[in-house]
C-alpha positions in Angstrom: 4.7 27.9 127.9 5.5 30.5 125.2 5.4 33.1 127.4 7.4 31.0 130.4 10.2 30.3 128.1 10.6 33.9 127.0 10.4 35.2 130.3 12.9 32.7 131.6 15.1 33.4 128.6 14.6 37.4 129.4 15.7 37.1 133.2 18.8 34.6 132.2 19.8 36.9 129.6 19.7 39.7 132.4 21.4 37.7 134.6 24.3 36.9 132.3 24.8 40.6 131.8 25.2 41.0 135.6 28.0 38.3 135.7 32.0 38.4 135.0 32.6 37.6 131.5 36.3 38.8 131.1 39.2 39.0 133.9 42.5 39.4 133.9 45.6 40.6 136.1 46.6 44.0 135.4 49.8 46.1 136.2 48.1 48.8 138.8 51.2 50.9 139.3 51.6 52.0 142.7 49.2 49.5 143.9 50.7 46.4 142.3 48.7 43.7 140.2 44.9 44.4 140.1 42.3 42.3 139.0 40.8 43.9 136.0 37.2 42.3 135.3 34.5 43.6 132.6 30.7 42.0 133.2 28.6 40.9 130.5 27.0 44.0 129.5 30.0 45.8 129.2 31.7 42.7 127.1 28.4 42.1 125.2 26.4 45.0 124.8 23.5 43.2 123.0 22.7 41.0 126.3 20.3 43.4 127.8 18.7 44.6 124.4 18.1 40.9 123.7 16.4 40.7 127.0 14.3 43.5 126.3 13.4 42.2 123.1 12.3 38.8 124.7 10.2 40.6 127.2 8.1 42.8 124.4 8.1 39.5 122.5 5.6 38.1 125.3 3.2 41.3 124.9 3.8 40.9 121.1 2.7 37.4 121.1 -0.3 37.9 123.0 -1.6 40.7 121.4 -0.9 39.4 117.6 -2.4 36.3 115.8 -1.8 34.8 112.3 0.9 36.2 109.9 2.4 38.9 112.7 2.7 36.1 115.4 4.7 34.2 113.0 6.9 37.3 111.9 7.4 38.1 115.4 8.3 34.4 116.3 10.8 34.4 113.7 12.7 37.6 115.3 12.5 35.8 118.5 13.9 32.7 117.1 16.7 35.0 115.5 17.3 37.0 118.9 17.6 33.4 120.7 20.6 32.6 117.9 22.4 36.1 118.8 22.0 35.3 122.1 23.9 31.9 121.7 26.1 33.2 119.3 27.0 36.0 122.2 27.4 33.5 124.7 29.7 31.1 122.8 31.7 33.3 120.6 35.3 34.2 122.3 34.8 31.4 124.9 37.9 29.7 126.4 38.2 26.4 128.6 42.2 26.9 129.1 44.8 29.1 129.9 43.6 30.8 132.8 45.5 32.3 135.5 45.3 31.2 138.9 42.8 33.4 141.1 40.7 34.4 138.0 37.2 34.3 138.4 36.7 31.3 136.0 33.4 29.7 137.1 31.6 33.0 137.1 32.8 33.8 133.9 31.9 30.4 132.3 28.4 30.6 134.1 27.5 33.9 132.6 28.2 32.8 128.9 26.5 29.3 129.9 23.6 31.4 131.1 23.7 33.3 128.1 23.6 30.2 125.9 20.7 28.7 127.9 18.7 31.9 127.6 19.3 32.0 124.1 17.8 28.4 123.8 14.8 29.4 125.9 14.1 32.6 123.5 14.8 30.7 120.3 12.5 28.0 121.5 9.7 30.3 122.5 9.9 31.9 119.1 9.8 28.4 117.2 6.8 27.3 119.1 5.2 30.7 118.3 5.9 30.5 114.6 4.2 26.5 114.8 0.9 27.7 117.0 0.1 30.9 115.3 -2.7 29.4 113.7 -4.0 27.7 116.7 -3.7 30.4 119.7 -6.0 33.3 120.2 -5.0 36.7 120.1 -5.7 39.5 122.8 -9.5 41.0 121.9 -10.9 38.2 119.6 -13.6 37.7 122.2 -14.7 40.9 121.2 -14.2 41.0 117.3 -17.4 41.6 115.1 -19.8 39.0 114.8 -19.2 38.6 111.1 -15.8 37.3 111.9 -16.4 35.1 114.7 -17.5 31.5 114.6 -21.2 31.3 115.2 -21.8 28.4 118.1 -25.3 26.7 117.8 -26.4 25.9 121.1 -29.8 24.4 120.9 -31.0 26.1 124.6 -30.0 29.4 122.8 -31.9 28.5 119.9 -34.9 28.1 121.7 -34.5 31.4 123.6 -33.9 33.2 120.2 -37.0 31.6 119.0 -39.0 33.0 122.1 -37.3 36.7 121.8 -38.5 36.6 117.8 -42.1 35.9 118.7 -41.9 32.4 117.8 -43.3 29.3 119.7 -40.3 26.7 120.0 -42.3 23.9 121.1 -44.9 24.3 118.1 -43.4 21.5 115.7 -46.2 22.0 113.0 -44.9 25.7 112.9 -41.2 24.8 112.5 -41.1 22.1 110.0 -43.8 23.5 107.8 -41.5 26.6 106.7 
């Protein structure tokens, strides 16, 4: 669930960086009045780096565990808050001239806010579940650090391997 939230958040941030965030009519000299546009990447340069941080966060959460995962979760939650702030800062809902791509401008900013919510939620979920989730390579950790699972069938086979008779009730209880 955390990975999906971070992936969708990163994709939404990248998508918001490609949409128009600012537009106005400017005097184009001989060409007359022209429509000037700035996409999210030009207007808010943090969108693409925040998207890349969200993607890197996926790999980091998979590879780490414990306190490192909690720290990374806090960083991702802060990145999500930054994305929300970027989407909200400077937004206007009125005063637009006719002919401007208002819908696209509001969609770009709204997409950044939704992306920020997803990244922040993924980061907070990582902080909350840091102790429960397994980390990459935990299956191959040293035997002393792994929890020993006692399976009765496995114990019988281990006894046979050690040269004992697991069916000999007298020998096992006399020790």
